[in-house]
C-alpha positions in Angstrom: 2.8 18.8 14.2 1.4 20.6 11.1 -1.9 19.4 9.6 -4.5 20.5 7.1 -8.0 20.5 8.5 -11.5 22.0 8.3 -14.3 22.5 10.8 -17.3 22.5 8.5 -18.2 21.5 5.0 -17.7 24.1 2.3 -15.3 25.3 -0.4 -11.5 25.2 -0.2 -11.4 28.4 1.9 -12.5 26.2 4.8 -9.1 24.4 4.7 -6.4 25.7 7.1 -3.0 24.7 8.2 -2.6 24.5 11.9 -0.6 22.8 14.7 -2.2 19.8 16.4 -0.9 17.2 18.8 1.1 14.4 17.4 -0.9 11.2 17.6 0.0 8.5 20.1 0.0 5.0 18.8 -2.0 2.1 20.4 -1.3 -1.6 20.2 -1.6 -2.7 16.6 -0.6 0.7 15.3 2.5 2.3 13.8 3.4 5.9 13.7 4.1 7.0 10.1 6.0 10.2 9.2 4.2 11.3 6.1 6.3 12.4 3.2 3.7 12.7 0.4 -0.1 12.7 0.1 -2.1 11.8 -3.0 -4.9 14.2 -4.0 -8.2 12.6 -5.3 -11.6 13.9 -6.2 -12.8 12.3 -2.9 -10.9 14.9 -1.0 -12.9 17.9 -2.3 -16.2 15.9 -2.6 -15.9 15.0 1.1 -14.9 18.6 2.0 -17.9 20.0 0.2 -20.2 17.6 2.0 -21.2 15.7 -1.1 -20.4 12.4 0.7 -21.6 13.3 4.2 -23.7 10.2 4.4 -20.4 8.3 4.6 -18.0 10.9 6.1 -20.4 12.0 8.8 -20.7 15.2 10.8 -17.8 14.9 13.2 -15.2 17.7 12.9 -12.5 18.8 12.5 -11.6 16.6 9.5 -8.2 16.1 8.0 -8.3 15.3 4.3 -6.2 12.7 2.5 -7.1 9.1 1.7 -3.7 7.9 0.6 -0.1 8.8 1.5 3.5 7.5 1.6 6.0 7.7 4.4 8.3 6.1 6.8 7.5 4.2 10.0 9.1 5.9 13.0 7.6 3.9 15.8 5.7 0.7 16.2 3.3 -0.4 18.9 2.7 -3.8 20.4 1.1 -6.4 18.1 2.6 -5.0 14.9 3.8 -8.1 13.1 4.9 -7.3 9.5 6.5 -3.8 9.8 9.3 -2.2 11.7 10.8 1.2 12.3 12.4 2.5 9.1 10.1 0.7 6.7 8.9 2.8 3.8 5.1 2.4 3.4 2.0 3.2 1.5 -0.7 4.4 3.8 -4.4 4.0 2.8 -7.2 5.2 5.0 -10.2 5.1 2.7 -13.1 7.5 3.3 -11.9 8.2 6.8 -9.0 10.5 5.5 -6.5 12.0 7.8 -3.3 11.7 5.7 -2.6 15.4 5.2 -0.5 15.8 8.4 3.1 15.3 9.3 2.3 12.1 11.2 -0.4 9.5 11.2 -1.1 6.6 13.6 -1.9 3.8 11.2 -3.4 0.4 11.8 -1.3 -2.4 10.3 -4.1 -3.3 7.8 -3.7 0.3 6.4 0.0 -0.2 5.5 1.7 -1.7 2.5 5.4 -1.7 1.4 6.5 0.8 -1.2 7.7 -1.1 -4.2 11.4 -0.9 -5.0 12.3 2.0 -7.2 9.1 4.0 -6.5 9.3 7.4 -5.0 7.2 8.7 -2.1 5.3 10.9 -4.6 4.5 8.1 -6.9 3.6 5.7 -4.1 1.3 8.3 -2.5 -0.6 8.7 -5.7 -0.9 5.1 -6.8 -3.6 3.5 -4.7 -7.0 5.1 -5.0 -6.9 5.6 -8.8 -5.0 2.3 -9.3 -7.6 0.3 -7.3 -10.5 2.0 -9.0 -9.0 1.4 -12.5 -8.0 -2.2 -11.8 -11.3 -3.3 -10.3 -13.3 -1.5 -13.1 -11.1 -3.0 -15.9 -10.7 -6.5 -14.6 -13.8 -7.2 -12.5 -16.5 -5.3 -14.3 -15.4 -4.8 -17.9 -13.6 -8.2 -17.9 -11.0 -6.8 -20.3 -8.9 -9.3 -22.3 -7.3 -9.6 -25.7 -10.8 -9.7 -27.4 -12.1 -6.6 -25.6 -12.4 -3.2 -27.2 -12.9 -0.5 -24.5 -13.5 3.2 -24.6 -12.1 5.2 -21.7 -13.5 8.7 -21.2 -11.1 11.0 -19.4 -7.9 9.1 -20.3 -5.6 11.8 -19.1 -6.8 12.0 -15.5 -5.7 10.0 -12.5 -8.1 7.1 -12.9 -7.9 7.3 -16.7 -4.1 7.1 -17.0 -4.2 4.0 -14.7 -7.1 2.5 -16.7 -5.3 2.8 -20.0 -2.2 1.1 -18.8 -4.1 -1.6 -16.9 -6.4 -2.4 -19.9 -3.2 -2.8 -22.0 -1.7 -5.1 -19.3 -4.8 -7.3 -19.8 -4.3 -7.0 -23.6 -7.4 -5.0 -24.5 -7.8 -2.7 -27.4 -8.0 0.8 -25.8 -9.7 3.9 -27.3 -9.8 7.0 -25.2 -11.4 10.5 -25.1 -9.3 13.5 -23.9 -8.5 17.0 -24.9 -6.3 17.7 -27.9 -3.5 18.9 -25.6 -3.3 15.5 -24.0 -3.6 13.2 -27.0 0.2 12.4 -27.3 0.4 12.0 -23.5 -2.2 9.2 -23.5 -0.8 7.6 -26.6 2.5 7.3 -24.8 0.6 5.4 -22.0 -0.5 2.8 -24.6 -3.8 4.0 -25.9 -4.5 2.4 -29.4 -6.7 5.3 -30.6 -7.3 8.7 -29.1 -10.1 11.2 -29.8 -10.3 14.8 -29.0 -13.6 15.2 -27.2 -13.9 18.8 -28.2 -13.9 18.1 -31.9 -15.0 14.5 -32.3 -18.5 13.1 -31.8 -17.7 9.5 -31.0 -21.3 8.6 -31.4 -21.2 9.3 -35.1 -18.3 7.0 -35.8 -18.9 3.5 -37.0 -17.4 1.6 -34.2 -18.7 -0.5 -31.3 -17.3 -1.3 -27.9 -17.5 -4.1 -25.5 -17.0 -1.8 -22.6 -17.1 2.0 -21.8 -15.4 3.3 -18.7 -16.5 6.9 -17.9 -14.0 8.2 -15.3 -15.5 11.7 -15.4 -19.2 11.1 -15.1 -20.3 13.3 -17.9 -21.5 10.7 -20.4 -25.1 9.7 -20.6 -25.7 5.9 -20.8 -28.9 6.6 -22.9 -26.6 8.2 -25.6 -23.7 5.8 -25.4 -25.8 2.6 -25.2 -25.9 2.5 -29.0 -22.2 2.1 -29.4 -22.1 -0.8 -26.9 -22.1 -4.3 -28.3 -24.7 -6.7 -27.1 -23.7 -7.9 -23.6 -21.5 -4.8 -23.2 -21.0 -2.8 -20.0 -21.0 0.9 -19.3 -19.2 1.6 -16.0 -18.7 4.9 -14.2 -16.6 5.9 -11.3 -18.6 9.2 -10.9 -22.3 8.3 -10.8 -25.0 10.8 -10.0 -28.4 9.9 -8.5 -30.0 9.6 -12.0 -27.5 7.0 -12.9 -28.5 4.8 -10.0 -32.1 5.1 -10.9 -31.5 4.3 -14.5 -29.3 1.4 -13.6 -31.9 -0.3 -11.5 -34.4 -0.3 -14.4 -32.0 -0.9 -17.3 -30.2 -3.9 -15.8 -33.4 -5.8 -15.4 -34.3 -5.7 -19.1 -31.2 -5.0 -21.2 -28.2 -7.1 -22.0 -26.2 -3.8 -22.1 -25.4 -3.2 -18.4 -24.8 -0.1 -16.3 -22.3 -0.5 -13.5 -20.7 1.7 -10.8 -17.2 1.1 -9.5 -16.3 2.0 -5.9 -12.7 1.0 -5.0 -12.2 -1.8 -2.5 -8.9 -1.8 -0.5 -7.7 -5.3 -0.2 -4.2 -7.0 0.1 -4.5 -9.0 -3.1 -5.2 -6.0 -5.3 -2.6 -3.9 -3.5 -0.1 -6.6 -4.2 -1.1 -6.6 -7.9 -0.4 -2.9 -8.0 2.9 -3.2 -6.2 4.1 -5.9 -8.7 3.1 -3.8 -11.7 4.6 -0.6 -10.3 7.9 -2.3 -9.6 8.0 -3.9 -13.1 7.3 -0.4 -14.6 4.4 -1.7 -16.6 2.2 0.7 -14.5 3.5 4.2 -14.1 2.1 7.1 -12.1 2.3 10.4 -14.1 2.6 13.3 -11.6 1.1 16.6 -13.0 2.0 18.9 -10.1 3.5 18.7 -6.6 2.3 21.2 -4.0 3.6 21.9 -0.4 1.2 21.3 2.4 0.5 25.0 2.8 -0.9 25.0 -0.8 -3.5 22.3 -0.2 -6.3 24.7 -1.2 -4.7 25.2 -4.6 -4.2 21.5 -5.0 -7.8 20.6 -4.3 -9.0 23.4 -6.5 -6.8 22.2 -9.3 -8.2 18.6 -8.8 -11.8 20.0 -9.0 -11.0 21.9 -12.2 -11.0 18.6 -14.1 -7.9 19.4 -16.1 -5.3 17.3 -14.2 -2.8 15.4 -16.3 -2.2 12.3 -14.2 -2.1 12.8 -10.5 -1.5 15.7 -8.0 0.6 15.2 -4.9 1.1 17.1 -1.6 4.8 16.8 -0.5 5.6 17.4 3.1 9.3 17.5 2.2 9.1 20.9 0.4 
């Protein structure tokens, strides 16, 4: 079978498409024919070695943390799925989805909601869980919450805007001028062009700030947080962790980091919202597997409008 893989950490030139042996399933596993793979920043951060403390030094590695496909074979002990089922596949930091087939444990599989395409399903999980858990569990967004989302046009940002509106929050967002109408259509109440607007000079305060990009300094944005407010980032650097430890001991304005947690309850929440169409997955570009280098490079550029997908059907 065809798979994308790399034998050492480095830039996207390390990626190659090659033939490898189709996996054999064990008891408790199902063989999934992969139709689409979601691209996330984790893919290129892992490939570059930025997360090697978690991803380890065992090679070769196959990228891809989330995918969608069809079960073509089930092993003994599989209880909730059968051959022919369309499924979302989530591996987490282990990766491995960027291949024609994947031997999945049952706990890695979830049904694709009705009316959702393989491409949408493949791109829904990592950004969706990150946004949901940041908005609901850290920012505690409700009808009395005013939240600022930095990077509203990206994968996590587009999900965060919609989820914050589901929880009835008042949503402001920062993005480029070219994407302002796009994020308004997703439900943002007020949109600011980050290239021409200094949000810090405006007379407004927020209960929460969600930085999906990682380029905002808490020391600057602390002043536009209300007392008891929270600044949460999905892209922390080492300095953020150091500052968080000190700040959170003495200030009512908290610094938090969101790392997605894959669990059945939140996956079910996403499935319900996707099926109801209250949560939509905007797809910026679909690449074939042979163009995975270009897909990861585009993701790393920081200019993605929604999500990127690798399709194994083209």
